[in-house]
PDB file of N, CA, C, O and CB in Angstrom:
ATOM      1  N   UNK A   1     -24.226 232.407 241.160  1.00  0.00           N
ATOM      2  CA  UNK A   1     -25.060 232.219 242.405  1.00  0.00           C
ATOM      3  C   UNK A   1     -26.566 232.691 242.075  1.00  0.00           C
ATOM      4  O   UNK A   1     -27.505 232.008 241.665  1.00  0.00           O
ATOM      5  CB  UNK A   1     -24.414 233.112 243.685  1.00  0.00           C
ATOM      6  N   UNK A   2     -26.516 233.970 242.356  1.00  0.00           N
ATOM      7  CA  UNK A   2     -28.354 234.324 242.104  1.00  0.00           C
ATOM      8  C   UNK A   2     -28.622 234.857 240.557  1.00  0.00           C
ATOM      9  O   UNK A   2     -29.799 235.075 240.270  1.00  0.00           O
ATOM     10  CB  UNK A   2     -29.012 235.855 243.313  1.00  0.00           C
ATOM     11  N   UNK A   3     -27.702 235.064 239.626  1.00  0.00           N
ATOM     12  CA  UNK A   3     -27.665 235.598 238.640  1.00  0.00           C
ATOM     13  C   UNK A   3     -28.530 233.948 237.751  1.00  0.00           C
ATOM     14  O   UNK A   3     -29.697 233.827 237.380  1.00  0.00           O
ATOM     15  CB  UNK A   3     -25.952 236.277 238.327  1.00  0.00           C
ATOM     16  N   UNK A   4     -27.588 233.121 237.688  1.00  0.00           N
ATOM     17  CA  UNK A   4     -27.488 231.478 237.238  1.00  0.00           C
ATOM     18  C   UNK A   4     -29.168 231.350 237.670  1.00  0.00           C
ATOM     19  O   UNK A   4     -30.110 231.371 236.879  1.00  0.00           O
ATOM     20  CB  UNK A   4     -26.076 230.199 238.366  1.00  0.00           C
ATOM     21  N   UNK A   5     -29.219 231.247 238.803  1.00  0.00           N
ATOM     22  CA  UNK A   5     -30.506 230.961 239.054  1.00  0.00           C
ATOM     23  C   UNK A   5     -31.622 231.463 238.987  1.00  0.00           C
ATOM     24  O   UNK A   5     -32.588 230.708 239.096  1.00  0.00           O
ATOM     25  CB  UNK A   5     -30.572 230.740 239.795  1.00  0.00           C
ATOM     26  N   UNK A   6     -31.842 232.943 238.781  1.00  0.00           N
ATOM     27  CA  UNK A   6     -32.636 233.042 237.574  1.00  0.00           C
ATOM     28  C   UNK A   6     -32.837 232.977 236.044  1.00  0.00           C
ATOM     29  O   UNK A   6     -33.914 232.964 235.449  1.00  0.00           O
ATOM     30  CB  UNK A   6     -32.846 233.701 237.674  1.00  0.00           C
ATOM     31  N   UNK A   7     -31.618 232.940 235.533  1.00  0.00           N
ATOM     32  CA  UNK A   7     -31.690 232.390 234.414  1.00  0.00           C
ATOM     33  C   UNK A   7     -32.312 231.037 234.573  1.00  0.00           C
ATOM     34  O   UNK A   7     -33.423 231.092 234.047  1.00  0.00           O
ATOM     35  CB  UNK A   7     -30.462 232.397 233.834  1.00  0.00           C
ATOM     36  N   UNK A   8     -32.113 229.991 235.007  1.00  0.00           N
ATOM     37  CA  UNK A   8     -32.736 228.427 235.766  1.00  0.00           C
ATOM     38  C   UNK A   8     -34.039 228.440 235.425  1.00  0.00           C
ATOM     39  O   UNK A   8     -34.594 227.846 234.501  1.00  0.00           O
ATOM     40  CB  UNK A   8     -32.691 228.233 237.574  1.00  0.00           C
ATOM     41  N   UNK A   9     -34.555 229.277 236.370  1.00  0.00           N
ATOM     42  CA  UNK A   9     -36.002 230.040 236.753  1.00  0.00           C
ATOM     43  C   UNK A   9     -36.917 230.505 235.412  1.00  0.00           C
ATOM     44  O   UNK A   9     -38.104 230.236 235.233  1.00  0.00           O
ATOM     45  CB  UNK A   9     -35.628 231.557 237.679  1.00  0.00           C
ATOM     46  N   UNK A  10     -35.812 231.468 234.303  1.00  0.00           N
ATOM     47  CA  UNK A  10     -36.300 231.705 233.199  1.00  0.00           C
ATOM     48  C   UNK A  10     -36.584 230.565 232.317  1.00  0.00           C
ATOM     49  O   UNK A  10     -37.637 230.498 231.683  1.00  0.00           O
ATOM     50  CB  UNK A  10     -35.567 232.524 232.684  1.00  0.00           C
ATOM     51  N   UNK A  11     -35.816 229.811 232.273  1.00  0.00           N
ATOM     52  CA  UNK A  11     -35.877 228.867 231.497  1.00  0.00           C
ATOM     53  C   UNK A  11     -36.671 227.682 231.664  1.00  0.00           C
ATOM     54  O   UNK A  11     -37.111 227.016 230.727  1.00  0.00           O
ATOM     55  CB  UNK A  11     -34.855 228.606 231.360  1.00  0.00           C
ATOM     56  N   UNK A  12     -36.862 227.410 233.021  1.00  0.00           N
ATOM     57  CA  UNK A  12     -38.319 226.629 233.532  1.00  0.00           C
ATOM     58  C   UNK A  12     -39.397 227.127 233.482  1.00  0.00           C
ATOM     59  O   UNK A  12     -40.275 226.320 233.784  1.00  0.00           O
ATOM     60  CB  UNK A  12     -38.439 226.280 234.764  1.00  0.00           C
ATOM     61  N   UNK A  13     -39.819 228.277 233.192  1.00  0.00           N
ATOM     62  CA  UNK A  13     -41.014 229.399 232.790  1.00  0.00           C
ATOM     63  C   UNK A  13     -41.290 229.014 231.140  1.00  0.00           C
ATOM     64  O   UNK A  13     -42.344 228.640 230.626  1.00  0.00           O
ATOM     65  CB  UNK A  13     -40.374 231.328 233.006  1.00  0.00           C
ATOM     66  N   UNK A  14     -39.751 229.277 230.407  1.00  0.00           N
ATOM     67  CA  UNK A  14     -40.084 229.174 229.039  1.00  0.00           C
ATOM     68  C   UNK A  14     -40.554 227.764 228.671  1.00  0.00           C
ATOM     69  O   UNK A  14     -41.492 227.726 227.876  1.00  0.00           O
ATOM     70  CB  UNK A  14     -38.916 229.575 228.215  1.00  0.00           C
ATOM     71  N   UNK A  15     -40.079 226.631 229.099  1.00  0.00           N
ATOM     72  CA  UNK A  15     -40.407 224.970 228.626  1.00  0.00           C
ATOM     73  C   UNK A  15     -41.525 224.800 229.409  1.00  0.00           C
ATOM     74  O   UNK A  15     -42.421 224.271 228.751  1.00  0.00           O
ATOM     75  CB  UNK A  15     -39.183 223.662 228.984  1.00  0.00           C
ATOM     76  N   UNK A  16     -41.921 225.092 230.843  1.00  0.00           N
ATOM     77  CA  UNK A  16     -43.441 225.480 231.167  1.00  0.00           C
ATOM     78  C   UNK A  16     -44.317 225.974 230.068  1.00  0.00           C
ATOM     79  O   UNK A  16     -45.233 225.186 229.832  1.00  0.00           O
ATOM     80  CB  UNK A  16     -43.489 226.571 232.185  1.00  0.00           C
ATOM     81  N   UNK A  17     -44.311 226.871 229.447  1.00  0.00           N
ATOM     82  CA  UNK A  17     -44.842 227.738 228.480  1.00  0.00           C
ATOM     83  C   UNK A  17     -44.928 226.669 227.465  1.00  0.00           C
ATOM     84  O   UNK A  17     -46.051 226.171 227.385  1.00  0.00           O
ATOM     85  CB  UNK A  17     -43.982 229.073 228.105  1.00  0.00           C
ATOM     86  N   UNK A  18     -44.094 226.221 226.724  1.00  0.00           N
ATOM     87  CA  UNK A  18     -44.088 225.071 225.935  1.00  0.00           C
ATOM     88  C   UNK A  18     -45.152 223.954 225.946  1.00  0.00           C
ATOM     89  O   UNK A  18     -46.063 223.667 225.169  1.00  0.00           O
ATOM     90  CB  UNK A  18     -42.987 224.532 226.197  1.00  0.00           C
ATOM     91  N   UNK A  19     -44.636 223.335 227.308  1.00  0.00           N
ATOM     92  CA  UNK A  19     -45.148 222.348 227.824  1.00  0.00           C
ATOM     93  C   UNK A  19     -47.036 222.708 227.436  1.00  0.00           C
ATOM     94  O   UNK A  19     -47.790 222.149 226.639  1.00  0.00           O
ATOM     95  CB  UNK A  19     -44.533 222.277 229.520  1.00  0.00           C
ATOM     96  N   UNK A  20     -47.267 223.822 228.364  1.00  0.00           N
ATOM     97  CA  UNK A  20     -48.581 223.980 228.319  1.00  0.00           C
ATOM     98  C   UNK A  20     -49.223 224.012 226.868  1.00  0.00           C
ATOM     99  O   UNK A  20     -50.234 223.402 226.517  1.00  0.00           O
ATOM    100  CB  UNK A  20     -48.847 225.147 229.043  1.00  0.00           C
ATOM    101  N   UNK A  21     -48.241 225.045 225.912  1.00  0.00           N
ATOM    102  CA  UNK A  21     -48.886 224.829 224.772  1.00  0.00           C
ATOM    103  C   UNK A  21     -49.497 223.802 223.622  1.00  0.00           C
ATOM    104  O   UNK A  21     -50.308 223.835 222.696  1.00  0.00           O
ATOM    105  CB  UNK A  21     -48.386 225.287 224.436  1.00  0.00           C
ATOM    106  N   UNK A  22     -48.325 222.591 224.462  1.00  0.00           N
ATOM    107  CA  UNK A  22     -48.622 221.449 223.456  1.00  0.00           C
ATOM    108  C   UNK A  22     -49.726 220.722 224.078  1.00  0.00           C
ATOM    109  O   UNK A  22     -50.473 220.058 223.360  1.00  0.00           O
ATOM    110  CB  UNK A  22     -47.354 220.439 223.157  1.00  0.00           C
ATOM    111  N   UNK A  23     -49.922 220.785 225.467  1.00  0.00           N
ATOM    112  CA  UNK A  23     -50.771 220.358 225.860  1.00  0.00           C
ATOM    113  C   UNK A  23     -52.473 220.839 225.754  1.00  0.00           C
ATOM    114  O   UNK A  23     -53.502 220.220 226.022  1.00  0.00           O
ATOM    115  CB  UNK A  23     -50.250 220.296 226.801  1.00  0.00           C
ATOM    116  N   UNK A  24     -52.296 221.861 225.374  1.00  0.00           N
ATOM    117  CA  UNK A  24     -53.543 222.729 224.927  1.00  0.00           C
ATOM    118  C   UNK A  24     -53.716 222.074 223.712  1.00  0.00           C
ATOM    119  O   UNK A  24     -54.753 221.422 223.583  1.00  0.00           O
ATOM    120  CB  UNK A  24     -53.373 224.415 224.766  1.00  0.00           C
ATOM    121  N   UNK A  25     -52.794 222.115 222.648  1.00  0.00           N
ATOM    122  CA  UNK A  25     -53.279 221.637 221.739  1.00  0.00           C
ATOM    123  C   UNK A  25     -53.722 220.301 221.273  1.00  0.00           C
ATOM    124  O   UNK A  25     -54.720 220.022 220.608  1.00  0.00           O
ATOM    125  CB  UNK A  25     -52.737 221.985 221.221  1.00  0.00           C
ATOM    126  N   UNK A  26     -52.571 219.337 221.859  1.00  0.00           N
ATOM    127  CA  UNK A  26     -53.241 218.050 221.858  1.00  0.00           C
ATOM    128  C   UNK A  26     -54.413 217.944 222.603  1.00  0.00           C
ATOM    129  O   UNK A  26     -54.941 216.841 222.457  1.00  0.00           O
ATOM    130  CB  UNK A  26     -52.429 217.085 222.292  1.00  0.00           C
ATOM    131  N   UNK A  27     -54.912 218.581 223.234  1.00  0.00           N
ATOM    132  CA  UNK A  27     -56.250 218.799 224.088  1.00  0.00           C
ATOM    133  C   UNK A  27     -57.338 219.065 223.012  1.00  0.00           C
ATOM    134  O   UNK A  27     -58.356 218.406 222.798  1.00  0.00           O
ATOM    135  CB  UNK A  27     -56.153 220.159 225.224  1.00  0.00           C
ATOM    136  N   UNK A  28     -56.850 220.276 222.330  1.00  0.00           N
ATOM    137  CA  UNK A  28     -57.895 220.491 221.023  1.00  0.00           C
ATOM    138  C   UNK A  28     -57.880 219.438 219.943  1.00  0.00           C
ATOM    139  O   UNK A  28     -58.883 218.889 219.487  1.00  0.00           O
ATOM    140  CB  UNK A  28     -57.559 221.850 220.225  1.00  0.00           C
ATOM    141  N   UNK A  29     -56.651 219.222 219.591  1.00  0.00           N
ATOM    142  CA  UNK A  29     -57.072 218.098 218.716  1.00  0.00           C
ATOM    143  C   UNK A  29     -58.391 216.514 219.236  1.00  0.00           C
ATOM    144  O   UNK A  29     -59.279 215.866 218.683  1.00  0.00           O
ATOM    145  CB  UNK A  29     -55.450 217.515 218.413  1.00  0.00           C
ATOM    146  N   UNK A  30     -57.773 216.572 220.470  1.00  0.00           N
ATOM    147  CA  UNK A  30     -58.192 215.372 220.609  1.00  0.00           C
ATOM    148  C   UNK A  30     -59.728 215.717 220.799  1.00  0.00           C
ATOM    149  O   UNK A  30     -60.387 214.679 220.858  1.00  0.00           O
ATOM    150  CB  UNK A  30     -57.439 214.583 221.741  1.00  0.00           C
ATOM    151  N   UNK A  31     -60.477 216.844 220.911  1.00  0.00           N
ATOM    152  CA  UNK A  31     -61.580 217.407 220.846  1.00  0.00           C
ATOM    153  C   UNK A  31     -62.315 217.411 219.318  1.00  0.00           C
ATOM    154  O   UNK A  31     -63.390 216.900 219.002  1.00  0.00           O
ATOM    155  CB  UNK A  31     -61.309 218.679 221.397  1.00  0.00           C
ATOM    156  N   UNK A  32     -61.321 218.196 218.451  1.00  0.00           N
ATOM    157  CA  UNK A  32     -61.801 217.935 217.126  1.00  0.00           C
ATOM    158  C   UNK A  32     -62.106 216.822 216.652  1.00  0.00           C
ATOM    159  O   UNK A  32     -63.051 216.678 215.876  1.00  0.00           O
ATOM    160  CB  UNK A  32     -61.122 218.286 216.365  1.00  0.00           C
ATOM    161  N   UNK A  33     -61.154 215.628 217.153  1.00  0.00           N
ATOM    162  CA  UNK A  33     -61.224 214.084 216.400  1.00  0.00           C
ATOM    163  C   UNK A  33     -63.013 213.985 217.202  1.00  0.00           C
ATOM    164  O   UNK A  33     -64.081 214.042 216.593  1.00  0.00           O
ATOM    165  CB  UNK A  33     -59.531 212.443 217.145  1.00  0.00           C
ATOM    166  N   UNK A  34     -62.858 213.869 218.288  1.00  0.00           N
ATOM    167  CA  UNK A  34     -64.190 213.372 218.947  1.00  0.00           C
ATOM    168  C   UNK A  34     -65.696 214.074 218.087  1.00  0.00           C
ATOM    169  O   UNK A  34     -66.580 213.414 217.540  1.00  0.00           O
ATOM    170  CB  UNK A  34     -64.111 213.958 220.769  1.00  0.00           C
ATOM    171  N   UNK A  35     -65.618 215.393 218.184  1.00  0.00           N
ATOM    172  CA  UNK A  35     -66.155 216.423 217.414  1.00  0.00           C
ATOM    173  C   UNK A  35     -66.519 215.873 216.231  1.00  0.00           C
ATOM    174  O   UNK A  35     -67.629 215.347 216.158  1.00  0.00           O
ATOM    175  CB  UNK A  35     -65.308 217.513 217.225  1.00  0.00           C
ATOM    176  N   UNK A  36     -65.597 215.897 215.025  1.00  0.00           N
ATOM    177  CA  UNK A  36     -65.786 215.728 213.724  1.00  0.00           C
ATOM    178  C   UNK A  36     -65.546 213.993 213.258  1.00  0.00           C
ATOM    179  O   UNK A  36     -66.384 213.480 212.516  1.00  0.00           O
ATOM    180  CB  UNK A  36     -64.752 216.803 213.022  1.00  0.00           C
ATOM    181  N   UNK A  37     -64.539 213.300 213.678  1.00  0.00           N
ATOM    182  CA  UNK A  37     -64.547 211.818 213.181  1.00  0.00           C
ATOM    183  C   UNK A  37     -65.530 210.892 213.719  1.00  0.00           C
ATOM    184  O   UNK A  37     -65.836 209.943 212.998  1.00  0.00           O
ATOM    185  CB  UNK A  37     -63.287 211.190 213.452  1.00  0.00           C
ATOM    186  N   UNK A  38     -65.976 210.981 214.648  1.00  0.00           N
ATOM    187  CA  UNK A  38     -67.014 209.922 215.731  1.00  0.00           C
ATOM    188  C   UNK A  38     -68.111 209.963 214.989  1.00  0.00           C
ATOM    189  O   UNK A  38     -68.373 208.860 214.510  1.00  0.00           O
ATOM    190  CB  UNK A  38     -67.443 210.439 217.449  1.00  0.00           C
ATOM    191  N   UNK A  39     -68.935 210.897 214.677  1.00  0.00           N
ATOM    192  CA  UNK A  39     -70.106 210.874 213.796  1.00  0.00           C
ATOM    193  C   UNK A  39     -69.717 210.686 212.325  1.00  0.00           C
ATOM    194  O   UNK A  39     -70.584 210.304 211.538  1.00  0.00           O
ATOM    195  CB  UNK A  39     -70.904 212.167 213.957  1.00  0.00           C
ATOM    196  N   UNK A  40     -68.689 210.886 211.978  1.00  0.00           N
ATOM    197  CA  UNK A  40     -68.247 210.450 210.214  1.00  0.00           C
ATOM    198  C   UNK A  40     -68.141 208.969 210.415  1.00  0.00           C
ATOM    199  O   UNK A  40     -68.536 208.259 209.491  1.00  0.00           O
ATOM    200  CB  UNK A  40     -66.480 211.165 209.457  1.00  0.00           C
ATOM    201  N   UNK A  41     -67.752 208.513 211.293  1.00  0.00           N
ATOM    202  CA  UNK A  41     -67.434 206.814 211.428  1.00  0.00           C
ATOM    203  C   UNK A  41     -68.702 206.344 211.753  1.00  0.00           C
ATOM    204  O   UNK A  41     -69.037 205.251 211.297  1.00  0.00           O
ATOM    205  CB  UNK A  41     -66.285 206.265 212.672  1.00  0.00           C
ATOM    206  N   UNK A  42     -69.581 207.065 212.562  1.00  0.00           N
ATOM    207  CA  UNK A  42     -70.450 206.467 212.898  1.00  0.00           C
ATOM    208  C   UNK A  42     -71.770 206.394 211.376  1.00  0.00           C
ATOM    209  O   UNK A  42     -72.449 205.431 211.021  1.00  0.00           O
ATOM    210  CB  UNK A  42     -70.774 207.197 214.335  1.00  0.00           C
ATOM    211  N   UNK A  43     -71.720 207.595 210.878  1.00  0.00           N
ATOM    212  CA  UNK A  43     -72.215 207.635 209.369  1.00  0.00           C
ATOM    213  C   UNK A  43     -71.602 206.576 208.308  1.00  0.00           C
ATOM    214  O   UNK A  43     -72.077 206.244 207.221  1.00  0.00           O
ATOM    215  CB  UNK A  43     -71.873 209.075 208.794  1.00  0.00           C
ATOM    216  N   UNK A  44     -70.626 206.221 208.822  1.00  0.00           N
ATOM    217  CA  UNK A  44     -69.830 205.533 207.866  1.00  0.00           C
ATOM    218  C   UNK A  44     -69.956 203.918 207.986  1.00  0.00           C
ATOM    219  O   UNK A  44     -70.001 203.134 207.038  1.00  0.00           O
ATOM    220  CB  UNK A  44     -68.361 206.000 208.059  1.00  0.00           C
ATOM    221  N   UNK A  45     -70.002 203.615 209.302  1.00  0.00           N
ATOM    222  CA  UNK A  45     -70.462 202.339 209.900  1.00  0.00           C
ATOM    223  C   UNK A  45     -71.823 202.021 209.679  1.00  0.00           C
ATOM    224  O   UNK A  45     -72.075 200.836 209.464  1.00  0.00           O
ATOM    225  CB  UNK A  45     -70.263 202.321 211.286  1.00  0.00           C
ATOM    226  N   UNK A  46     -73.049 203.101 209.690  1.00  0.00           N
ATOM    227  CA  UNK A  46     -74.138 202.277 209.300  1.00  0.00           C
ATOM    228  C   UNK A  46     -74.797 202.733 208.231  1.00  0.00           C
ATOM    229  O   UNK A  46     -76.025 202.647 208.258  1.00  0.00           O
ATOM    230  CB  UNK A  46     -75.017 202.091 210.261  1.00  0.00           C
ATOM    231  N   UNK A  47     -73.994 203.443 206.801  1.00  0.00           N
ATOM    232  CA  UNK A  47     -74.182 203.141 205.428  1.00  0.00           C
ATOM    233  C   UNK A  47     -73.292 201.657 205.046  1.00  0.00           C
ATOM    234  O   UNK A  47     -73.759 200.826 204.267  1.00  0.00           O
ATOM    235  CB  UNK A  47     -73.652 204.525 204.535  1.00  0.00           C
ATOM    236  N   UNK A  48     -72.420 201.547 205.489  1.00  0.00           N
ATOM    237  CA  UNK A  48     -71.976 199.883 205.286  1.00  0.00           C
ATOM    238  C   UNK A  48     -72.950 198.810 205.681  1.00  0.00           C
ATOM    239  O   UNK A  48     -73.303 197.860 204.982  1.00  0.00           O
ATOM    240  CB  UNK A  48     -70.687 199.504 206.180  1.00  0.00           C
ATOM    241  N   UNK A  49     -73.302 199.075 206.799  1.00  0.00           N
ATOM    242  CA  UNK A  49     -74.500 198.154 207.417  1.00  0.00           C
ATOM    243  C   UNK A  49     -75.840 197.888 206.357  1.00  0.00           C
ATOM    244  O   UNK A  49     -76.465 196.835 206.227  1.00  0.00           O
ATOM    245  CB  UNK A  49     -75.121 198.998 208.875  1.00  0.00           C
ATOM    246  N   UNK A  50     -76.081 199.283 205.602  1.00  0.00           N
ATOM    247  CA  UNK A  50     -77.481 198.981 204.892  1.00  0.00           C
ATOM    248  C   UNK A  50     -77.074 198.783 203.617  1.00  0.00           C
ATOM    249  O   UNK A  50     -77.897 198.517 202.741  1.00  0.00           O
ATOM    250  CB  UNK A  50     -78.638 200.126 204.944  1.00  0.00           C
TER     251      UNK A  50
END
């Protein structure tokens, strides 16, 4: 009864923590791509045009 419910809540907390971690990593990677890759792509494309 109550014990099982506590364990379920704990499990959901663990899963939620993992989800938050993964989302934070994805967000960080997206920001890194925006900051590093976009200027790099612009540089490469402008060099190939000239």
